[in-house]
C-alpha positions in Angstrom: 38.4 -71.5 69.2 37.4 -74.6 68.7 34.4 -76.8 69.2 35.5 -80.9 69.2 34.9 -81.2 65.3 32.7 -78.6 65.3 32.6 -76.4 61.6 31.0 -72.8 61.5 27.2 -72.3 60.3 28.0 -70.5 57.0 25.0 -69.4 56.5 24.7 -65.3 56.7 23.0 -63.3 60.2 19.6 -62.9 59.9 18.3 -59.6 61.1 14.6 -60.5 62.4 12.9 -62.7 63.8 10.7 -63.1 60.9 12.8 -64.1 59.1 13.4 -67.5 60.8 9.8 -68.8 59.3 9.5 -69.7 63.2 5.6 -71.1 64.3 3.1 -68.1 64.1 2.5 -69.2 67.7 6.2 -68.3 68.7 6.3 -65.2 66.6 3.1 -64.0 68.2 4.5 -64.1 71.5 7.8 -62.5 70.3 5.6 -59.1 68.9 3.9 -58.9 72.2 6.9 -58.9 73.7 8.5 -56.1 71.2 11.2 -58.4 70.6 12.2 -57.8 66.8 15.7 -58.0 66.2 17.2 -61.0 66.9 21.0 -60.6 69.2 24.1 -62.3 67.7 24.3 -65.3 69.5 20.5 -65.7 68.3 21.2 -64.7 65.1 23.6 -67.2 64.3 22.0 -70.0 66.4 17.8 -70.3 65.7 18.5 -71.3 61.9 21.0 -74.3 62.2 18.5 -75.3 65.5 15.5 -75.4 63.6 17.1 -77.7 60.7 18.2 -79.9 63.2 21.6 -79.3 63.7 23.6 -80.5 66.8 25.1 -77.2 67.8 28.1 -75.8 70.2 27.3 -72.4 71.4 30.1 -70.3 73.3 28.0 -67.2 74.7 28.0 -65.6 78.1 24.9 -65.2 80.6 22.9 -61.5 79.2 23.1 -62.4 75.6 20.1 -63.6 75.1 21.4 -67.8 74.9 18.8 -69.3 76.5 15.7 -67.2 73.8 18.3 -69.0 71.1 17.7 -72.8 71.8 14.2 -72.0 73.6 12.7 -70.1 70.0 13.8 -73.4 68.1 12.5 -76.0 70.2 8.8 -74.4 70.8 8.8 -74.6 66.8 9.4 -77.9 67.0 6.9 -78.8 69.1 4.4 -76.7 67.7 5.4 -78.5 64.0 4.8 -82.3 65.9 2.4 -82.1 68.7 2.3 -85.5 70.6 1.6 -86.8 74.0 4.6 -87.7 76.1 4.7 -90.8 77.3 4.6 -91.4 81.4 7.3 -89.9 84.0 9.0 -89.2 80.8 9.9 -85.9 78.3 10.2 -85.3 75.0 12.7 -82.1 75.8 15.8 -81.7 78.8 17.4 -78.8 79.8 20.0 -79.5 82.2 21.0 -76.2 84.2 23.9 -75.9 87.1 22.0 -73.8 89.1 18.2 -73.9 90.6 18.1 -69.9 89.6 19.3 -70.5 85.9 16.8 -73.6 85.9 14.0 -71.3 87.0 14.8 -68.4 84.3 15.1 -70.9 81.6 11.5 -72.4 82.6 10.2 -69.1 82.7 11.4 -68.2 79.4 10.1 -71.7 78.0 6.3 -70.2 79.1 6.9 -66.6 78.3 7.8 -67.5 74.7 5.3 -70.3 74.3 2.6 -68.4 75.7 0.0 -69.2 72.3 1.0 -73.1 72.3 -0.7 -76.0 74.0 2.7 -77.8 75.7 3.2 -79.1 79.3 6.9 -77.9 81.1 8.0 -78.0 84.7 11.4 -77.6 86.8 12.7 -79.9 89.2 15.9 -78.6 91.7 16.6 -79.8 95.0 15.7 -77.9 98.3 12.2 -78.8 97.7 9.7 -81.1 98.0 10.8 -84.4 95.7 6.8 -85.6 95.8 5.5 -82.8 94.0 7.9 -83.2 91.3 7.2 -86.5 90.9 3.3 -85.1 90.8 4.0 -82.9 88.0 6.0 -85.8 86.6 3.5 -88.4 86.5 1.9 -88.2 82.9 5.0 -86.7 81.1 6.3 -83.6 80.4 7.1 -81.8 77.0 10.1 -79.6 78.1 11.3 -80.2 81.1 14.5 -78.0 83.3 16.4 -79.9 85.9 19.3 -79.5 87.4 21.6 -82.9 87.8 21.5 -83.7 91.7 17.3 -83.8 91.8 17.3 -85.1 88.3 19.7 -88.4 89.6 17.1 -88.2 92.5 13.9 -89.0 90.2 15.4 -91.5 87.7 17.0 -93.6 90.4 13.6 -93.4 92.3 12.0 -94.6 89.6 9.9 -91.3 88.5 11.4 -90.4 85.3 12.7 -91.9 82.3 14.8 -90.4 79.6 14.3 -93.2 77.2 11.9 -90.2 75.1 14.5 -87.6 75.1 14.2 -86.2 71.6 16.2 -82.5 72.3 19.1 -82.0 74.9 20.0 -79.1 76.1 23.3 -78.0 77.8 23.3 -75.2 79.2 26.3 -73.8 81.1 28.7 -76.6 80.0 31.5 -74.8 82.2 30.0 -74.3 84.9 28.7 -78.2 85.3 31.9 -79.3 85.2 33.0 -76.5 87.9 30.1 -77.5 90.2 31.3 -81.4 89.9 28.4 -82.9 88.2 31.0 -84.6 84.9 30.2 -87.9 86.1 26.2 -87.0 86.7 26.6 -86.0 83.3 28.1 -88.8 81.4 25.4 -91.2 83.4 22.9 -88.9 82.4 23.8 -88.9 78.4 24.0 -92.8 78.9 20.5 -93.2 79.5 19.2 -91.2 76.2 18.0 -92.1 72.9 20.9 -91.9 70.4 18.8 -90.2 67.5 18.8 -86.6 69.3 19.1 -83.7 69.1 21.8 -81.6 71.4 23.1 -78.1 72.2 25.8 -76.9 74.9 25.9 -73.9 75.3 29.4 -72.2 77.4 30.4 -69.5 78.5 34.2 -70.8 77.5 36.0 -73.7 75.6 38.7 -75.9 78.3 39.5 -79.1 77.4 36.9 -81.2 79.1 34.3 -79.3 77.5 35.2 -79.7 74.2 36.1 -83.5 74.5 32.0 -84.1 75.8 31.4 -82.1 72.6 33.4 -84.7 70.6 31.9 -87.9 72.3 27.7 -87.0 72.5 27.6 -84.0 69.3 27.1 -85.0 65.9 29.3 -82.9 63.3 27.9 -80.1 65.3 27.5 -76.3 64.4 29.9 -73.8 66.4 28.8 -70.3 66.6 29.7 -67.7 68.8 30.0 -64.6 70.7 32.3 -61.7 72.3 35.3 -63.2 73.8 34.6 -63.8 77.9 37.5 -61.1 78.7 35.1 -58.2 76.6 33.8 -56.2 79.6 30.6 -54.4 79.0 31.3 -51.3 77.5 28.6 -48.9 79.2 29.5 -50.2 82.5 31.6 -47.4 84.2 34.4 -48.9 85.9 36.5 -47.8 89.2 38.7 -49.2 92.4 38.8 -47.4 95.7 41.2 -48.6 97.8 40.7 -49.7 101.4 42.1 -51.7 104.4 39.6 -54.9 104.9 37.9 -53.5 108.3 37.4 -50.3 106.3 35.3 -52.0 103.4 31.9 -52.5 105.8 31.5 -48.3 106.1 32.4 -48.0 102.8 30.1 -49.4 101.3 27.5 -48.3 104.1 28.6 -44.6 103.0 27.6 -45.3 99.8 24.8 -46.6 99.8 23.2 -44.2 102.0 23.1 -42.6 98.6 19.3 -42.5 97.6 20.4 -42.5 93.9 21.5 -45.8 93.9 18.2 -47.6 93.0 19.3 -51.1 92.7 22.4 -52.1 94.0 24.5 -56.0 93.5 26.7 -56.5 95.8 29.3 -59.5 95.6 31.8 -61.3 98.0 33.5 -63.9 97.8 32.4 -66.0 100.7 28.9 -67.2 102.1 29.6 -66.3 105.4 31.2 -62.7 104.2 27.9 -62.3 102.4 25.5 -62.2 105.7 28.5 -60.7 107.6 27.5 -58.2 105.1 23.7 -57.7 105.2 24.5 -57.9 109.1 26.3 -54.4 108.9 24.3 -52.8 106.6 21.1 -54.1 108.3 22.9 -51.4 111.8 22.7 -48.4 110.0 18.8 -49.5 108.4 19.9 -50.4 104.8 17.6 -53.5 104.2 19.8 -56.1 102.1 19.5 -59.7 101.7 21.7 -62.4 101.1 21.5 -65.5 98.4 24.0 -68.1 98.8 24.1 -71.9 99.0 23.2 -71.6 102.6 20.1 -70.2 102.3 17.3 -72.7 101.9 15.3 -72.5 98.5 12.7 -70.4 99.8 15.1 -68.0 101.5 16.8 -67.5 98.0 13.5 -67.4 96.1 11.9 -64.3 98.2 15.4 -62.3 98.4 15.7 -62.5 94.5 11.1 -62.0 94.1 12.4 -58.6 96.4 14.8 -57.2 94.6 13.2 -58.2 91.0 10.6 -56.1 92.9 12.0 -53.9 94.0 11.0 -53.4 97.6 15.1 -54.6 98.6 17.5 -52.7 96.6 20.2 -54.4 97.9 20.9 -58.5 97.3 24.3 -59.6 98.2 25.5 -62.6 96.8 27.8 -64.7 95.8 29.4 -65.6 92.5 28.0 -69.6 92.1 24.5 -68.2 93.5 24.5 -65.1 90.9 24.1 -67.5 87.6 20.2 -67.0 86.7 20.2 -63.3 88.8 18.8 -61.6 85.2 17.2 -57.9 86.7 16.9 -55.5 84.9 17.5 -52.1 86.2 20.3 -52.8 88.1 22.2 -49.5 88.7 25.3 -50.5 90.4 26.9 -53.3 90.6 29.8 -53.5 94.4 32.6 -55.7 94.5 32.8 -56.0 97.9 35.7 -58.8 97.8 37.7 -58.7 94.5 37.3 -62.3 92.3 40.2 -64.4 91.9 39.6 -65.7 89.3 39.5 -62.6 86.3 36.4 -64.0 84.1 34.0 -63.9 87.2 34.9 -60.0 87.5 33.5 -59.6 83.6 30.7 -62.0 84.5 29.7 -59.9 87.6 29.9 -56.1 86.0 27.4 -57.9 83.2 25.2 -57.5 85.2 24.1 -53.7 85.3 24.1 -52.3 82.1 21.8 -54.2 80.9 18.6 -53.3 77.8 21.0 -50.3 76.4 21.5 -48.7 80.0 24.3 -47.2 82.2 26.1 -48.7 85.2 28.7 -48.2 87.2 30.9 -50.9 89.0 32.7 -50.0 92.1 35.2 -52.7 92.9 37.0 -52.3 97.0 40.5 -53.7 97.2 42.7 -54.3 99.6 46.1 -54.7 100.1 46.2 -58.4 99.7 44.1 -58.3 96.7 45.7 -56.0 94.4 47.3 -59.0 93.0 43.6 -60.0 91.3 43.2 -56.6 90.7 46.1 -57.1 88.3 45.1 -60.4 87.0 41.6 -58.9 86.1 43.5 -55.7 84.3 45.4 -58.1 82.3 42.7 -60.4 81.5 40.4 -57.6 80.2 43.2 -56.0 78.3 41.8 -52.9 80.2 43.4 -50.2 83.5 40.3 -49.4 85.7 40.4 -46.4 87.1 41.7 -45.3 90.6 39.0 -43.7 92.4 39.3 -41.8 96.3 37.3 -42.4 99.0 33.6 -40.5 98.7 32.8 -37.1 100.0 32.4 -37.2 103.5 33.5 -40.3 104.3 36.2 -40.7 107.3 37.7 -44.3 107.0 37.8 -46.6 110.3 41.0 -46.9 111.6 42.9 -50.6 111.4 42.3 -50.8 115.7 39.2 -49.2 115.0 38.7 -51.8 112.6 39.6 -54.6 114.7 37.5 -54.1 117.3 34.4 -53.9 115.4 35.2 -57.7 114.3 36.1 -58.8 118.1 32.5 -57.0 118.7 31.2 -58.8 116.2 32.6 -62.3 117.1 31.2 -61.6 120.1 27.7 -61.0 119.0 25.6 -63.2 121.3 24.0 -65.9 119.4 20.0 -66.5 118.6 18.3 -68.4 121.3 18.7 -72.3 121.0 21.5 -71.5 118.5 25.4 -73.0 119.6 28.8 -72.0 117.8 29.0 -73.2 114.6 25.9 -73.8 113.8 23.6 -72.0 111.5 20.3 -70.4 112.8 17.6 -72.6 111.9 19.8 -75.9 111.7 19.4 -78.6 115.0 22.7 -79.2 117.1 23.1 -82.3 115.1 23.1 -80.6 111.5 20.0 -81.2 110.5 16.5 -79.9 110.4 13.5 -81.1 112.2 12.1 -83.6 110.5 14.1 -84.1 107.3 16.6 -86.3 108.9 19.1 -84.2 106.3 21.7 -81.4 107.2 20.2 -78.0 107.0 19.7 -76.0 104.0 16.5 -77.3 103.0 17.6 -81.4 102.7 21.0 -80.2 101.3 24.2 -81.4 103.6 26.9 -80.0 102.7 30.9 -81.1 102.3 32.1 -82.4 105.6 34.3 -80.0 107.5 35.1 -76.4 107.5 38.5 -76.5 107.1 38.7 -78.5 103.9 34.9 -77.5 102.3 36.6 -78.1 98.5 36.5 -81.7 99.3 34.2 -83.8 98.0 32.4 -86.0 100.9 31.6 -89.7 101.2 28.8 -90.3 100.1 28.9 -94.1 97.3 28.0 -91.5 94.4 29.5 -91.6 91.6 29.6 -87.7 91.4 31.5 -88.2 94.8 28.9 -85.4 96.7 26.0 -85.7 98.4 22.4 -83.6 98.7 19.3 -83.7 96.6 19.9 -81.2 93.7 23.5 -80.2 93.1 25.0 -82.8 95.3 27.4 -80.5 96.9 28.4 -79.1 93.9 27.0 -75.5 94.2 28.8 -75.8 97.5 31.9 -76.5 96.8 32.3 -74.5 93.9 31.6 -71.7 96.2 34.4 -73.2 99.0 37.4 -73.0 96.2 36.9 -69.1 96.1 37.1 -68.5 99.5 39.6 -65.7 101.2 42.9 -66.4 100.0 46.1 -66.7 102.1 46.9 -63.5 103.8 43.4 -62.1 103.7 43.4 -60.4 107.4 41.3 -62.3 110.5 38.7 -60.7 112.6 41.2 -60.2 114.7 43.4 -58.0 112.1 46.0 -60.8 112.1 46.4 -62.3 108.3 46.1 -66.1 107.9 49.5 -66.8 105.8 51.4 -65.0 103.1 52.2 -64.4 99.7 50.6 -63.9 96.5 47.2 -65.0 96.7 45.9 -67.8 95.1 44.1 -68.3 91.5 40.9 -70.8 91.8 38.8 -72.2 88.9 35.1 -71.8 88.6 34.3 -71.4 85.5 32.1 -67.9 85.8 32.4 -66.0 82.9 31.5 -62.4 81.6 28.6 -61.6 79.7 28.7 -60.3 75.9 28.0 -57.5 74.6 26.9 -56.0 71.5 23.4 -57.6 71.0 20.9 -55.2 70.0 17.9 -53.5 72.0 14.6 -55.2 72.8 15.9 -59.1 71.7 15.3 -61.6 74.5 17.9 -61.7 77.3 18.6 -64.7 79.1 
């Protein structure tokens, strides 16, 4: 797998963190956390990154890639302490989503707890004035989503003229979310003399082109390919018609042995419907997706992490950055229309040497997706019957339930088609923008994948991901042929695959190593 004009780093991999020559404060933090053995991506990437080499890494979420770039960066800051310029930063880390940006910033704080450095994270959906204040005196490390970064630059609250190290994390996802124009603008503002570290789950031609253009004689490192599923994950598929899925999920989640479960849906509205269905049978659940405000997303993720809410329902895009230990089950309520997304989803369980179970629901229209997944992963997913004691509802019963859901009364003051907490005009009180914490959606629902007209080079709107996160979710909506609420299909034919850039988690990393 080529990465532009890169060449592989030929030094044999090191087996202990103490072998790298990292600064003592960094080693001390690793020792306190119990980390001694690097993961494969860390073993290959840390040494050349410490030498100042540009690097192109192919690695999935869960392989420890955050530490692969965070540890060399902290080592460099420890050796060359100096004050950052006003409204500037020494290190810039770009992330496609808020959750992943938060996770990266937390990792820097953890690994650098014994160092004197400043870092902050900026993304949309929160007050920009606070972020401007945090940047006023400059920071050593800035973690940002591209949309909010451009907002700060345009407001002259941030300059990139003193950046020494650029990290582009989840590069393929960046491009899928429509950030290519923003990335090109950002790179032009950076000094020519800098170190650049690119990480991506896959290496399509457009990413290789970026690497050729922005990396100088890069080292290439790669770990387990995207098509490999986690060895410790037990997989099974249950065939059920669309109307039986909610009842099946409710039945499965009544089992008290299921400690923490991540449920994946294909759409944002589907995630909300699943949560409402669970609440009807007194199963507490939260949803996380692009229509949720930042405080809502943070509360849902915090409750899932601390165990106060054992069920989290998510879309593929919003799940980026969810790195939670002790996820016992992953349930694919909807099969993804991109095979690599399946690998990425089920990799959320079986972490840190634990076992996990991935259950997929498959209706008639999704069988083509199942075949694509099995072809990509080169393995047959075992078919399981309905669990003991479950009696699936008939299609007519499911149709009646769906119609009742459609007739469900709206909250007081909410109009049809309007999200809860949103003004009739589309915006929340006092911010002049549409709902979701000030992040406007691309106009219209019939063509949700189309970019909104805004006059911006990237073709998206909004202060954070400029609509990119929502558009990517819109590109993975229900396939043609998926039954509507009344039970009739929208169209016929084989479901169409789309590209979301989601990849699987690489395997083979050793226990007690830092995870991204």
